[in-house]
C-alpha positions in Angstrom: 64.3 196.5 140.2 62.3 198.8 137.9 58.7 199.4 137.0 57.0 201.0 134.1 53.9 203.2 134.5 51.7 203.5 131.4 48.7 205.5 130.7 46.8 203.6 128.0 44.4 204.3 125.1 46.7 206.8 123.3 47.1 206.6 119.6 50.7 206.7 118.6 52.4 208.3 115.6 55.9 208.8 114.2 59.1 207.0 113.3 61.1 204.5 115.4 64.6 203.2 114.7 65.6 199.5 115.2 69.1 198.5 115.9 71.1 195.2 115.7 69.7 191.8 116.4 70.1 190.7 120.0 70.5 187.1 119.0 73.4 188.0 116.7 75.3 190.6 118.5 75.8 188.5 121.6 77.2 185.7 119.4 79.6 188.1 117.7 81.1 188.9 121.1 81.8 185.2 121.6 83.2 185.0 118.1 85.8 187.6 119.0 87.4 185.0 121.3 88.6 183.1 118.2 91.1 185.8 117.4 93.7 188.0 119.2 92.9 191.0 117.0 90.2 193.6 117.3 86.6 192.8 116.4 84.5 195.9 115.7 80.8 195.5 115.7 78.5 198.1 114.2 74.8 198.7 114.7 75.1 197.2 118.2 72.0 197.7 120.4 72.4 199.1 123.9 70.8 196.2 125.7 71.5 194.4 128.9 72.4 191.0 127.4 75.1 192.6 125.3 76.5 194.4 128.3 76.7 191.1 130.2 78.5 189.3 127.3 81.0 192.1 127.2 81.4 191.9 131.0 82.2 188.1 130.7 84.9 189.0 128.2 86.3 191.6 130.6 86.2 189.1 133.5 88.7 186.9 131.5 91.1 189.8 131.0 89.8 190.8 127.5 88.7 194.2 126.3 85.1 195.0 125.4 84.1 198.6 125.3 81.7 200.9 123.5 83.6 202.8 120.8 80.6 204.7 119.4 76.9 205.2 120.0 76.1 201.9 118.5 79.6 200.4 118.0 81.7 198.1 120.3 85.3 197.0 120.1 86.3 193.6 121.5 89.9 192.4 121.8 90.6 188.9 123.4 94.4 188.9 123.0 95.1 188.5 126.7 92.2 186.2 127.6 92.5 183.8 130.5 89.4 181.5 130.6 90.3 180.4 134.1 89.3 183.9 135.3 85.8 183.7 133.8 83.0 185.0 136.1 80.9 181.9 136.6 78.2 183.8 138.5 77.7 186.1 135.5 77.6 183.1 133.1 74.9 181.5 135.2 72.7 184.5 134.7 72.8 184.6 130.9 71.6 181.9 128.6 73.4 183.4 125.6 76.8 182.8 127.4 76.6 179.2 126.3 78.1 180.3 122.9 81.4 181.1 124.6 82.1 177.3 124.9 82.9 176.6 121.3 85.3 179.6 120.8 87.0 179.1 124.2 87.4 175.3 123.6 88.8 175.8 120.1 91.4 178.4 121.2 92.4 177.2 124.7 91.8 173.4 124.5 90.7 173.1 128.1 88.0 175.1 130.0 85.5 174.9 132.9 82.1 176.4 132.1 79.1 176.9 134.3 75.7 175.9 133.3 74.1 179.1 131.8 70.9 180.6 133.0 68.5 183.2 131.5 64.7 183.5 131.1 62.6 180.7 132.6 60.7 179.8 129.4 61.0 176.0 129.4 63.4 173.2 129.4 66.5 174.1 127.4 69.2 171.4 128.1 72.7 171.5 126.6 72.5 167.9 125.3 72.7 169.0 121.6 75.8 171.2 122.3 77.5 168.5 124.3 76.8 165.8 121.7 78.2 168.0 119.0 81.4 168.8 120.9 82.0 165.2 121.7 81.7 164.3 118.0 84.6 166.7 117.1 86.8 165.3 119.8 86.0 167.0 123.1 86.1 165.1 126.4 83.4 166.5 128.7 82.8 165.8 132.4 80.1 167.2 134.6 81.0 168.6 138.0 77.7 168.6 139.8 79.1 169.9 143.0 80.2 173.1 141.4 77.4 173.1 138.7 79.8 173.2 135.8 81.2 171.3 132.8 84.8 170.5 132.3 85.8 170.5 128.6 89.1 169.1 127.2 90.1 169.0 123.6 93.8 168.9 122.8 92.8 168.6 119.1 89.4 169.2 117.6 88.9 167.0 114.5 86.6 167.6 111.6 83.8 165.0 111.1 80.1 164.7 110.3 78.0 166.2 113.1 74.3 165.5 113.0 72.6 167.8 115.5 69.9 166.3 117.7 67.5 169.2 116.8 67.4 172.5 115.0 69.2 174.3 117.8 70.3 177.9 117.0 72.9 178.1 119.7 74.2 174.6 119.1 74.7 175.4 115.4 76.5 178.6 116.3 78.7 176.9 118.9 79.8 174.0 116.7 80.3 176.4 113.7 82.7 178.6 115.7 84.6 175.6 117.2 84.9 173.9 113.9 86.4 177.0 112.3 89.6 176.2 114.1 89.4 172.4 114.0 91.6 170.1 112.0 90.0 169.1 108.7 86.5 169.4 107.5 83.3 169.4 109.6 79.9 168.8 108.1 77.0 170.0 110.3 73.6 168.6 109.4 70.2 169.7 110.9 71.8 173.2 111.2 69.6 176.2 112.1 69.0 178.6 109.3 67.9 181.8 111.1 69.2 185.0 109.5 71.4 185.9 112.4 73.0 182.4 112.2 73.7 183.0 108.5 75.2 186.4 109.3 77.4 185.0 112.0 78.8 182.7 109.4 79.3 185.7 107.1 81.3 187.4 109.8 83.4 184.4 110.5 84.2 184.1 106.8 85.4 187.7 106.8 87.7 186.7 109.7 89.2 184.0 107.5 87.0 181.0 108.3 85.9 178.7 105.4 82.2 178.1 105.9 79.8 177.0 103.1 76.1 176.4 103.2 75.1 179.2 105.7 71.4 179.7 105.5 70.8 176.0 104.7 70.5 173.0 107.0 73.9 171.6 106.0 77.1 173.4 106.8 80.6 172.6 105.5 83.4 174.0 107.6 87.0 173.6 106.6 89.1 174.3 109.6 91.9 177.0 109.5 94.8 177.6 111.8 94.0 181.2 112.7 91.3 183.9 112.4 91.9 187.6 112.1 90.1 190.7 113.3 87.1 192.1 111.5 84.6 195.0 111.3 81.0 193.8 110.9 77.5 195.3 110.9 74.8 193.4 112.7 71.5 192.8 110.9 68.4 194.6 112.2 66.6 192.9 115.0 63.5 191.1 113.6 61.9 190.7 117.1 62.2 194.4 117.8 60.6 195.1 114.4 57.9 192.6 115.0 57.1 194.0 118.5 56.7 197.5 117.3 54.7 196.4 114.3 52.2 194.5 116.6 52.1 197.6 118.9 51.2 199.8 116.0 48.5 197.5 114.6 46.9 196.8 118.0 46.7 200.6 118.9 45.6 201.5 115.3 48.6 203.9 115.0 50.6 205.4 112.2 54.1 204.2 112.8 57.1 203.9 110.5 59.8 201.4 111.5 63.3 202.2 110.1 66.2 199.8 109.4 64.1 196.8 108.4 64.9 193.7 106.3 61.3 192.5 105.6 62.5 189.3 104.0 63.4 188.1 107.5 59.8 188.3 108.6 57.8 187.0 105.6 55.4 184.7 107.4 55.0 187.1 110.3 53.9 189.8 107.9 51.5 187.4 106.2 49.9 186.8 109.6 49.6 190.6 110.2 47.7 190.7 106.8 45.4 187.9 108.1 44.6 190.0 111.2 43.7 192.9 108.9 46.7 195.1 109.4 47.3 197.9 106.9 51.0 198.4 106.1 53.5 199.1 103.4 56.9 197.4 103.0 59.7 199.6 101.7 63.2 199.0 100.7 64.5 199.4 104.3 61.3 200.3 106.3 57.9 199.0 107.4 55.1 201.6 107.6 52.1 200.6 109.6 48.9 202.6 109.1 45.8 202.7 111.3 43.8 199.5 110.7 40.1 198.9 110.6 38.3 196.0 112.4 40.8 193.2 113.2 39.8 189.7 112.6 41.1 186.6 114.4 43.7 184.4 112.8 42.6 180.8 113.2 46.0 179.4 114.1 49.4 180.8 114.9 52.2 178.2 115.2 55.8 179.1 116.2 58.5 177.2 114.4 62.1 177.3 113.3 63.0 179.8 110.6 61.3 180.8 108.3 58.4 180.1 110.7 56.9 182.5 113.2 59.6 183.2 115.8 58.8 182.0 119.3 59.9 185.4 120.6 56.9 187.0 118.8 54.3 184.5 120.1 53.6 186.6 123.2 53.0 190.0 121.6 50.9 188.3 118.9 48.6 187.0 121.7 47.9 190.6 122.7 46.9 191.4 119.1 44.6 188.4 119.1 42.8 189.8 122.2 41.8 192.7 120.0 40.6 190.6 117.1 37.1 189.4 116.4 36.9 185.6 116.8 39.0 182.8 118.2 42.8 182.4 117.7 44.7 179.3 118.7 48.4 179.8 119.4 50.6 176.6 119.2 54.0 177.2 121.0 56.1 174.4 119.5 59.5 175.6 120.8 59.1 175.9 124.6 56.6 174.4 127.0 56.6 177.0 129.8 56.1 180.3 127.9 52.5 181.1 128.9 53.1 182.7 132.3 52.2 186.0 130.8 48.7 184.7 130.1 47.7 185.1 133.8 48.8 188.8 133.7 46.8 189.5 130.5 43.7 187.8 131.9 44.0 190.1 134.9 43.8 193.0 132.4 40.6 191.6 130.9 41.8 189.2 128.2 39.9 185.9 127.6 42.7 183.4 127.2 42.5 179.7 128.0 45.6 177.6 128.5 44.7 174.3 126.8 48.0 172.6 127.6 51.7 173.5 128.0 51.9 174.2 124.3 48.5 175.7 123.3 46.4 178.7 124.2 43.0 179.7 122.9 42.2 183.4 122.7 38.7 184.8 122.3 38.3 188.4 121.2 37.9 191.2 121.0 38.0 192.1 124.7 38.8 195.5 126.2 41.8 195.6 128.4 42.1 197.5 131.7 45.1 198.9 133.5 46.3 196.7 136.3 49.5 196.0 138.3 51.2 193.1 136.5 54.6 191.4 136.5 57.1 190.6 133.8 58.3 187.0 134.0 60.8 187.2 131.1 62.1 189.5 128.4 59.3 189.0 125.8 56.6 188.8 128.4 57.7 192.3 129.5 57.4 193.7 126.0 54.0 192.0 125.6 52.7 193.7 128.8 53.9 197.0 127.4 51.8 196.5 124.3 48.9 195.5 126.5 49.4 198.6 128.7 49.3 200.9 125.8 46.0 199.4 124.7 44.4 199.3 128.2 42.0 201.8 129.7 43.6 203.5 132.7 47.0 203.0 134.3 49.1 199.9 134.0 52.1 199.3 136.2 54.6 196.6 135.1 56.9 195.3 137.8 60.3 193.6 137.1 60.5 195.8 134.0 64.3 195.5 133.9 63.7 192.2 132.1 62.8 194.3 129.0 66.2 195.9 129.1 67.7 192.6 128.2 66.6 192.8 124.6 65.1 196.2 123.8 67.1 199.4 123.6 65.6 202.4 125.4 62.0 201.1 125.1 60.7 204.0 127.1 62.5 206.7 125.1 61.5 205.2 121.8 57.8 204.9 122.8 57.8 208.5 124.1 58.9 209.7 120.7 55.8 208.0 119.3 53.6 209.8 121.8 53.2 207.2 124.5 52.6 208.3 128.0 55.1 206.0 129.8 57.7 206.4 132.5 60.2 204.2 134.2 60.7 204.2 138.0 63.7 202.4 139.5 62.7 200.8 142.7 
């Protein structure tokens, strides 16, 4: 267990670097299962979720090691899926994307029901339906809390996903890359990291068309080869630091940015009254004047507002004049952090499981609070930097799942923050 101790009300200044997208790099580790050759991943962030994905590979007899400061090498030549660490799988939601590659390559696997952050109901129905459509037989072992997958031969067909599921799109895309014949996936997710996963698979020898649209065409091939691929910058990391800069009225330059992945988010920052400049590969936030409330913020599938930025945006709304309504469309239990913000002086009403109403501006005060999940932890860090006095965030190790060295990067900007391992 760890806690963060923050002394608030300090204006920040300087530059911060952003590394690869958590939601892509974890999937690239799973994609390495599809080949017996080396997969080298550049711009890899040093985050806990990536370490766990690498550990799962090693549990099966594969190799997954850091080969540079932000580079990893994965080799799955000697993989044995029967050796998979089921306890580790249960602790990581992203591990679900191992199913498609393992099934395509080994034909028969047992896989535990993955865990992760408690942010709402996230069943595997869409995944299971898609796998069945391409020829998988699936049985549920409720005694051992796992699924038994069998697919002697995956066959291309038309797969209509039950929802715009990012991980289901990635899972079926990887499995179909080694299936017999052509698979057409409709209602596919279009997030930039999904598109870039397809780009990586194509570099490995896959034949995927339509990446970045809601319809994918995948012509199965017999074998995929190794690859070296660079992960796109993490838009959630970028968004979090941007919100932090605007809320604290700081002068912060964020490097390694693809602004086109955050178009609507940046428009919302403008509505709040943020002052910033978008460069070719950077985002420069300047001290803003009086912030004004945005009437409505609605999370949605890409290119909508990412659900992972909903919580930090709520902190920004507490510092803005007027009333903001946040509509969380993606998950129904992602408002636990509201109770912690209200402890600090925020005026937030939970209208129902999907909507909150924020009245601002309200001063925030340092308190002892608890991080319920990854993004809630980052949100409380932003709140702590804003607050008068000292804020102590318990269960801060949650933040390590998706943010590289959050303490070190904030200290370089002038934040007074320290980590204490309990």
